[in-house]
C-alpha positions in Angstrom: -14.1 14.4 -4.5 -14.6 18.1 -4.1 -11.5 20.1 -4.3 -10.1 22.0 -1.5 -10.8 25.8 -1.5 -8.0 27.8 -2.8 -7.3 29.6 0.4 -6.3 26.3 2.1 -2.8 25.4 2.3 -2.2 22.7 0.0 1.5 22.2 0.7 0.7 21.6 4.4 -2.4 19.3 3.5 0.0 17.1 1.4 3.0 17.0 4.0 1.9 14.3 6.4 4.8 15.0 8.8 3.4 18.4 9.5 0.3 16.8 11.2 2.0 14.5 13.7 2.0 15.2 17.5 4.6 12.9 18.5 7.6 15.1 17.8 8.5 18.8 17.9 9.2 19.1 14.1 8.3 17.4 10.8 11.9 16.7 10.3 12.0 14.7 13.4 8.9 12.9 12.3 10.5 11.7 9.3 13.9 10.8 10.7 12.3 8.6 13.5 10.1 6.8 10.8 13.2 6.1 8.5 15.1 4.9 11.8 12.5 2.8 13.0 11.5 1.1 9.7 15.2 0.6 8.9 15.9 -1.1 12.3 12.8 -3.2 11.9 13.6 -4.3 8.4 17.1 -5.2 9.4 15.7 -7.4 12.2 13.5 -9.2 9.7 16.4 -9.9 7.4 18.4 -11.3 10.5 15.7 -13.4 11.9 13.5 -14.9 9.2 14.5 -17.2 6.3 14.0 -15.2 3.1 15.1 -14.9 -0.4 15.9 -11.2 -1.4 16.2 -9.1 -4.6 14.2 -11.3 -6.9 13.9 -9.7 -10.3 10.5 -9.3 -11.6 11.3 -6.6 -14.4 14.3 -5.3 -16.4 15.1 -2.2 -14.4 17.0 -1.9 -11.2 14.1 -1.0 -9.0 11.8 -3.9 -10.1 12.8 -6.4 -7.4 11.0 -8.0 -4.7 11.8 -10.0 -1.5 10.0 -13.1 0.1 10.0 -13.8 3.7 9.0 -17.0 5.3 10.5 -19.3 2.9 10.5 -21.9 5.6 6.7 -21.9 5.8 4.3 -24.3 4.1 4.0 -23.9 0.4 0.3 -23.1 0.9 0.7 -20.4 3.4 -1.2 -17.2 2.8 0.8 -14.3 1.3 0.8 -10.5 2.1 2.3 -8.3 -0.5 3.4 -5.1 1.0 4.0 -1.8 -1.2 5.6 1.1 0.4 4.8 4.9 0.1 7.0 7.8 -0.1 5.2 9.7 -2.8 6.6 7.5 -5.4 9.9 9.2 -5.0 11.3 8.1 -1.7 11.8 5.2 0.5 12.6 1.7 -0.6 12.1 -2.0 -0.6 15.1 -2.4 1.7 13.6 -0.4 4.6 10.1 -1.7 4.0 10.6 -5.3 5.3 9.3 -4.4 8.7 5.7 -6.3 8.5 7.4 -9.6 7.9 8.3 -10.8 11.4 5.1 -10.3 13.2 3.2 -12.0 10.3 5.9 -14.9 10.2 4.7 -16.0 13.8 1.2 -16.7 12.3 2.6 -18.7 9.3 1.9 -15.9 6.8 4.5 -15.0 4.0 5.4 -11.6 3.2 6.4 -10.2 -0.2 7.9 -6.7 -0.2 7.9 -5.0 -3.5 10.2 -2.5 -4.8 9.9 -0.1 -7.9 11.6 2.5 -9.7 11.1 6.0 -8.2 10.3 9.3 -9.8 11.9 11.1 -11.6 13.7 8.0 -12.9 10.4 6.6 -13.7 7.0 8.1 -14.4 3.9 7.4 -12.4 2.1 5.5 -15.2 5.4 3.6 -15.5 5.5 2.8 -11.8 1.7 1.6 -11.9 2.7 -0.8 -14.8 5.6 -2.1 -12.7 3.3 -2.8 -9.7 1.2 -4.8 -12.2 4.4 -6.7 -13.3 5.0 -7.5 -9.6 1.6 -8.5 -9.2 1.7 -10.9 -12.2 4.9 -12.5 -10.5 3.2 -12.8 -7.1 0.1 -14.5 -8.6 2.4 -16.9 -10.5 4.3 -17.6 -7.4 1.1 -18.1 -5.5 -0.3 -20.5 -8.2 2.7 -22.5 -8.2 2.9 -22.8 -4.2 -0.8 -23.5 -4.0 -1.1 -20.5 -1.8 -4.6 -20.4 0.1 -4.8 -16.6 -0.3 -3.0 -13.5 -1.5 -3.5 -10.1 0.3 -2.1 -6.7 -0.8 -1.3 -3.8 1.5 -0.1 -0.4 0.6 0.9 2.8 2.7 0.3 6.3 1.4 1.6 6.4 -2.2 1.7 2.4 -2.0 -2.0 2.4 -1.0 -2.6 4.5 -4.3 -0.7 1.8 -6.2 -2.6 -1.1 -4.9 -5.8 0.8 -5.7 -4.8 1.3 -9.3 -3.9 -2.4 -9.6 -7.2 -3.5 -8.2 -9.0 -1.2 -10.6 -7.4 -3.0 -13.6 -10.1 -5.4 -14.6 -8.3 -6.7 -17.7 -5.4 -7.6 -15.6 -7.4 -9.5 -13.0 -9.3 -11.3 -15.6 -6.5 -12.3 -17.7 -3.7 -13.2 -15.1 -3.4 -16.7 -13.9 -3.6 -17.1 -10.1 -5.9 -13.8 -9.5 -8.5 -16.2 -8.1 -6.4 -16.4 -4.9 -6.8 -12.5 -4.3 -8.5 -12.3 -1.1 -8.4 -8.6 0.2 -6.4 -5.5 0.3 -5.2 -3.1 3.2 -5.2 0.6 2.0 -3.4 2.6 4.7 -3.3 6.5 4.9 -3.8 6.2 0.9 -4.0 9.2 -1.7 -6.7 8.4 -4.2 -7.1 11.9 -6.0 -4.2 13.3 -7.4 -5.8 16.5 -8.9 -4.5 18.8 -6.1 -1.3 17.1 -5.6 0.0 18.4 -8.9 0.1 22.1 -7.4 2.4 21.0 -4.6 6.2 20.4 -4.3 5.4 16.8 -4.3 5.0 17.0 -8.2 8.4 18.4 -8.7 9.9 15.0 -9.2 6.7 13.1 -10.1 6.2 15.7 -13.1 2.6 14.5 -13.4 1.0 16.5 -16.0 -2.6 18.1 -15.4 -4.1 15.7 -18.1 -2.9 12.8 -16.3 -4.2 13.6 -12.9 -7.7 12.0 -13.4 -6.6 9.0 -15.2 -4.0 8.2 -12.4 -6.3 8.7 -9.8 -8.3 5.7 -8.3 -11.0 7.9 -7.2 -12.2 8.0 -10.7 -11.8 4.4 -11.5 -14.4 1.6 -11.5 -14.1 -1.3 -9.2 -17.4 -3.1 -9.5 -15.6 -6.1 -11.2 -14.5 -6.9 -7.6 -17.8 -7.7 -6.4 -18.0 -11.2 -7.9 -14.5 -12.0 -6.3 -15.8 -10.9 -2.7 -12.7 -9.2 -2.1 -12.4 -7.5 1.3 -11.2 -4.0 1.5 -9.9 -2.1 4.5 -9.4 1.5 4.3 -7.6 3.0 7.2 -6.1 6.4 8.0 -4.8 8.1 11.1 -6.8 10.6 13.4 -3.5 12.8 13.1 -3.4 12.4 9.3 -4.1 15.9 7.6 -7.9 16.6 7.0 -7.2 16.1 3.4 -5.9 12.5 3.7 -8.7 11.7 5.9 -11.2 13.0 3.5 -9.5 11.0 0.7 -9.8 7.8 2.5 -13.6 8.5 3.4 -14.4 9.5 -0.1 -12.7 6.5 -1.7 -14.6 4.3 0.7 -17.7 6.1 -0.4 -16.8 5.4 -4.2 -16.4 1.7 -3.5 -19.5 1.4 -1.3 -21.9 3.6 -3.0 -21.0 3.9 -6.6 -19.3 0.5 -7.3 -21.7 -1.2 -4.9 -18.9 -3.2 -3.3 -19.7 -5.1 -0.1 -17.2 -6.5 2.6 -16.0 -2.9 3.1 -14.2 -1.5 6.1 -13.3 2.1 7.0 -11.5 3.2 10.0 -9.8 6.6 11.1 -7.4 5.1 13.8 -7.6 7.0 17.1 -4.3 8.8 18.2 -2.3 7.5 15.1 -0.6 9.8 12.5 0.6 9.0 8.9 3.6 7.3 10.1 3.0 5.3 13.4 -0.1 3.8 11.7 2.3 1.5 9.8 5.4 1.6 12.1 3.1 -0.6 14.4 3.3 -3.2 11.6 6.6 -4.0 13.1 5.2 -4.8 16.6 4.1 -8.1 17.8 0.6 -7.0 18.7 -0.6 -4.6 16.0 -4.0 -4.0 14.3 -2.9 -4.5 10.9 -1.6 -7.9 11.8 -4.7 -8.8 13.6 -7.0 -7.6 10.7 -5.0 -9.9 8.3 -5.0 -12.8 10.7 -8.8 -12.4 11.4 -9.6 -12.3 7.8 -7.4 -15.5 7.0 -9.1 -17.4 9.9 -12.4 -16.3 8.8 -12.1 -16.9 5.0 -9.4 -19.4 4.3 
């Protein structure tokens, strides 16, 4: 990825709330997002059979929730990883995809993790690996027909880092059940980010920027697994976020020669309503997943 020229405002490029057209200020964008996903997450807890706060590691953040415990054992599973630049948001307010998916007999697992600066970014990447190991063991035990991962923003980064780990996928039981991934408004190249205020709590050293960036990883091992990859961003994401999605798609498609690729910049959506819609009955993320399940499982 070519770095943005020095005269471009990096702070603004990496501030997604400043690009939304729905509200009069970035603060209102963020407040609406938190209010919306909190209410939808509470509704999921109130309306669906579930098991909450399952520990997959030893630290406080390493917990996950399973929604749809009443569904058949072999039900497909979506694993959702929230964003927030590895420093904000939480598992508790990220349960909002569960209710629309439950109507199509898809279980949802919401993954939490420790946030920066309590944890370093490499530690968070390792925690997501621990969570994925738990999920694949659970899927193997249940006989699930397929496991999918979805991540938003920093969550998309974490899903991409997980999928780039060929040793983990090769040596973890149950990974043959992995079917696809949905990467929504993700960040895949961290080199510029370290020069913004985002990095104050993340504290990512310059020498870690490339190793922590999926844009410089290899994904060719996914070819044999025939995994479907859906890379999505909003029309009203910043130019940098849209560029990162396009260039990550190009990496997978041209360099790693992956097939079954899908890239879309969603019209009239910003960095936040692109996943807020996940809480609605008729949403494109659910429809993509249901279509994939029906076609491949």
